[in-house]
C-alpha positions as CSV (number, residue, x, y, z in Angstrom):
1,M,0.0,0.0,0.0
2,S,1.3,3.4,-0.9
3,E,0.6,6.5,1.2
4,D,0.9,10.2,1.0
5,I,0.8,13.0,3.5
6,I,-0.5,16.6,3.5
7,T,-0.7,19.1,6.3
8,L,-3.8,21.3,6.7
9,G,-4.6,24.4,8.9
10,G,-8.3,25.1,9.1
11,G,-8.7,26.7,12.5
12,C,-8.7,24.7,15.7
13,F,-6.9,21.4,15.0
14,W,-9.5,19.5,17.1
15,C,-12.1,20.3,14.4
16,T,-10.0,19.4,11.4
17,E,-8.7,16.2,13.1
18,A,-12.2,15.1,14.0
19,V,-13.3,15.3,10.4
20,Y,-10.4,13.6,8.8
21,E,-10.5,10.7,11.4
22,Q,-13.8,9.8,9.8
23,V,-12.7,10.0,6.1
24,Q,-12.4,6.7,4.2
25,G,-8.9,6.3,2.9
26,V,-7.3,8.4,5.6
27,L,-4.7,6.2,7.5
28,A,-3.8,8.5,10.4
29,V,-4.3,12.1,11.6
30,E,-1.9,13.9,13.9
31,S,-2.5,17.4,15.4
32,G,0.5,19.7,15.5
33,Y,2.0,23.0,14.8
34,C,4.0,24.2,11.8
35,N,5.5,27.1,9.9
36,G,6.6,29.1,13.0
37,H,10.0,30.0,14.3
38,V,10.0,28.3,17.7
39,Q,11.4,24.8,18.3
40,R,9.1,22.5,20.1
41,P,6.4,25.1,20.8
42,T,3.8,24.4,23.5
43,Y,0.0,25.0,23.0
44,A,0.2,27.9,25.4
45,Q,3.0,29.5,23.4
46,V,1.2,29.0,20.1
47,C,-2.0,30.4,21.6
48,D,-0.1,33.6,22.6
49,G,0.4,34.2,18.9
50,D,4.1,34.9,19.1
51,T,5.5,31.7,17.7
52,G,4.3,32.2,14.1
53,H,3.0,28.6,14.2
54,V,-0.4,27.5,12.9
55,E,-2.5,24.7,14.4
56,V,-2.5,22.0,11.8
57,V,-3.3,18.3,11.2
58,R,-1.0,16.0,9.3
59,V,-3.2,13.7,7.2
60,R,-1.7,10.4,6.1
61,F,-3.8,8.9,3.3
62,D,-3.9,6.1,0.8
63,P,-4.0,7.8,-2.7
64,A,-5.6,4.6,-4.1
65,Q,-8.6,5.2,-1.9
66,I,-8.8,9.0,-1.8
67,T,-7.0,11.6,-3.9
68,L,-5.3,14.8,-2.6
69,R,-8.0,16.7,-4.6
70,E,-10.7,14.9,-2.6
71,I,-8.9,15.6,0.7
72,L,-8.8,19.3,-0.2
73,E,-12.4,19.4,-1.4
74,I,-13.4,18.2,2.1
75,F,-11.1,20.8,3.7
76,F,-12.8,23.7,1.8
77,V,-16.3,22.5,2.9
78,V,-15.6,22.0,6.6
79,H,-13.8,25.3,7.3
80,D,-14.2,28.9,6.1
81,P,-11.3,29.8,3.8
82,T,-12.4,33.4,3.6
83,T,-11.7,34.6,7.1
84,L,-8.1,35.8,7.7
85,N,-6.6,34.4,10.9
86,R,-10.0,33.3,12.2
87,Q,-12.5,30.4,12.3
88,G,-15.6,31.4,14.2
89,N,-14.6,32.7,17.7
90,D,-11.1,31.3,17.3
91,V,-9.0,34.4,16.4
92,G,-5.3,34.7,15.8
93,T,-2.6,33.8,13.3
94,Q,-2.5,30.3,14.7
95,Y,-6.0,29.7,13.2
96,R,-5.1,30.8,9.7
97,S,-6.2,28.7,6.7
98,G,-3.4,26.9,5.0
99,V,-2.4,23.9,2.9
100,Y,1.2,23.0,3.8
101,W,2.6,20.7,1.1
102,H,5.4,18.2,1.3
103,R,6.2,17.9,-2.5
104,P,5.9,20.5,-5.3
105,E,3.2,18.4,-7.1
106,Q,1.0,18.8,-4.0
107,A,1.4,22.6,-4.3
108,D,0.2,22.4,-7.9
109,V,-2.9,20.5,-6.9
110,A,-3.6,22.8,-3.9
111,R,-3.2,25.9,-6.0
112,A,-5.6,24.6,-8.6
113,V,-8.2,23.7,-5.9
114,V,-7.8,27.1,-4.2
115,A,-8.3,28.8,-7.5
116,E,-11.5,27.0,-8.1
117,V,-12.8,27.7,-4.6
118,N,-11.7,31.3,-4.9
119,A,-13.6,31.7,-8.2
120,H,-16.7,30.1,-6.6
121,L,-16.4,32.4,-3.5
122,G,-15.9,35.6,-5.4
123,G,-12.2,36.0,-4.8
124,R,-12.4,36.0,-1.0
125,V,-10.2,33.0,-0.2
126,V,-7.2,33.7,2.1
127,T,-5.8,30.2,2.3
128,E,-2.1,30.1,2.1
129,V,-0.4,27.3,0.1
130,V,3.2,27.0,1.2
131,A,5.7,24.2,2.1
132,E,5.4,22.7,5.5
133,Q,8.3,23.8,7.7
134,N,9.2,23.4,11.4
135,Y,6.5,20.9,12.2
136,W,6.0,19.7,15.8
137,P,3.3,17.3,17.0
138,A,0.9,18.8,19.5
139,E,0.9,17.5,23.1
140,D,-0.7,14.1,23.6
141,Y,-3.9,15.5,25.2
142,H,-4.7,17.2,21.9
143,Q,-4.6,14.0,19.9
144,H,-8.0,12.4,19.1
145,Y,-9.5,15.1,21.2
146,F,-13.1,15.0,19.8
147,A,-13.1,11.2,20.0
148,N,-12.0,11.3,23.6
149,H,-14.2,14.3,24.7
150,P,-17.3,14.4,22.6
151,G,-19.4,16.0,25.4
152,Q,-16.9,18.7,26.2
153,G,-18.5,22.1,25.4
154,Y,-16.3,23.2,22.5
155,C,-16.6,19.7,21.0
156,A,-20.4,19.6,21.3
157,F,-21.0,23.1,19.9
158,V,-18.1,23.7,17.4
159,V,-16.5,20.4,16.5
160,A,-19.6,18.2,16.2
161,P,-21.4,20.4,13.7
162,K,-18.3,20.4,11.4
163,V,-18.2,16.6,11.6
164,E,-21.9,16.4,10.9
165,K,-21.5,18.7,7.9
166,F,-18.8,16.4,6.5
167,R,-20.9,13.3,7.1
168,K,-23.9,14.9,5.2
169,T,-21.9,16.5,2.4
170,F,-19.6,13.6,1.8
171,A,-21.6,10.6,2.8
172,A,-19.8,8.3,0.3
173,R,-16.5,9.3,1.9
174,V,-17.4,8.4,5.5
175,R,-15.3,5.6,7.0
176,R,-17.2,2.4,7.3
177,D,-14.9,0.5,9.7
């Protein structure tokens, strides 16, 4: 089995992680931080907004089951790519929208999808498409957060609706195992 990896920033990583953990063809999802200037940043440091890091998820997937384009189509439905440094009430550069590629071919696919979404949304997309740099996994308690804490307030009122939107919009892509 071959696999590929892409890193996505779509606001709080709990939301993005929860969605991709339910996608058929996704092999693993890890919450983390990237594209900042601090080595081994903590959640508190990233939340302070001084590290330059963005909250992201690394998505490992099987391209025989799901393409990068399909991964990105889901991404652009489950978050708002038109709000600069913000998703809902989560505000700051750590919540910026971004596709962080690992190989130049991924950048080409990402730029093409961003252009399509941008045309559809009237030129308002602010999603950055840049190489992933300085990646660090988030602390253990952030991993699989929604799966471990579905009743927690933020999960119930912010994460769960995004997961439900994915499940309704992409019913054929929902993991069956």
